C-alpha positions, 0 to 999 in steps of 0.5 A, a space after each residue: 924329162 921323162 923316163 919311162 922305166 921298162 914295160 916288160 913288167 904288169 906295170 910302168 912307171 914314169 915321171 913327168 916334169 911337164 912344164 920345166 925341169 928349173 925352179 926357184 928356191 921356194 917354188 913348188 916344184 910341178 910333176 905327174 907319176 903316171 902308171 900303167 898295168 900290162 894292158 897300158 891303162 893308167 892305174 890310180 893310186 897313191 905313189 911315194 916320192 923319194 927326192 935327195 940333193 946331189 950330193 944325197 944331204 937331204 932327201 924328203 919323201 912325199 906321197 902323190 896322186 898318179 896320173 894327175 899333175 900335182 905341186 909338190 912342196 920341199 921345204 928347205 931344199 937346199 940349191 943345185 941338181 935334185 932327183 926324184 924318184 919312185 917305185 911301183 912293184 919292180 919298175 924303177 923311175 928317176 927324173 931330175 931337176 934344178 933348184 936355183 940358188 937363193 943367197 938371202 938374210 932376214 935383218 932384224 934389230 930387238 933392243 942393240 942385238 943386230 940378229 941376222 938369219 940365214 932364209 934363203 938355200 945356201 951358204 949365205 957369205 958377204 959383206 954386210 954394211 952397218 950405219 950407226 948415226 953417221 958412222 959407216 963400217 962393214 962385217 963379214 958374214 959368213 951362215 950356213 943354211 938357217 943359221 942365225 948370228 946375233 951382234 950387239 951395236 954399241 955406241 957412247 950413251 944415246 939413240 941413233 939410226 941404223 941401217 943395215 944392208 947388203 945391197 939386196 936386203 936392207 932394214 932402216 930403223 930410227 931412236 935405238 938406244 944404244 951404250 959403250 965407250 966407241 962406235 962398234 959391234 960386239 960379236 957375241 959368238 966370237 966376243 970380240 969387239 970391234 970399231 964400226 970402222 973398218 970391221 972385219 
């Protein structure tokens, strides 16, 4: 996409996405800001860019050099369409690009605590499978971006092999010490306990 502001004033500015208009989550945005004077001679300077997502809930500002291809890191940017806007004097240029959706979590076990953290760029909403020993169950998880939750694994006193998976991300850990009366999960947010079979 190339959007060229009017050339009737002393300068003109344009935003160019030279390689593509959609990017993977976490991928750097490649762009070029071209700035010209009234005689169409390139002007080299630092210029501020403003990035906004579609519903304007995220706004990121970066400064780049004009007339150079640059890579911009939009850390923790949500998925969907984004606008990039720049202004120079009375000139404004704007372009749009897409950040692809990445629904992903990180599982970690600390003692009998299962920590689930949303490290993707969209709401994470999946049913995960939890295996304690030979007992298999499921748990519905919904996390906002950057949100994490803590589940306490319980079972009759002993050591167990633990497996957790959502079909994409998996963790396996052996010799985990658990205590309790029955195999199940304690949701720290809800303070509820549920048996491992058919957990919802």
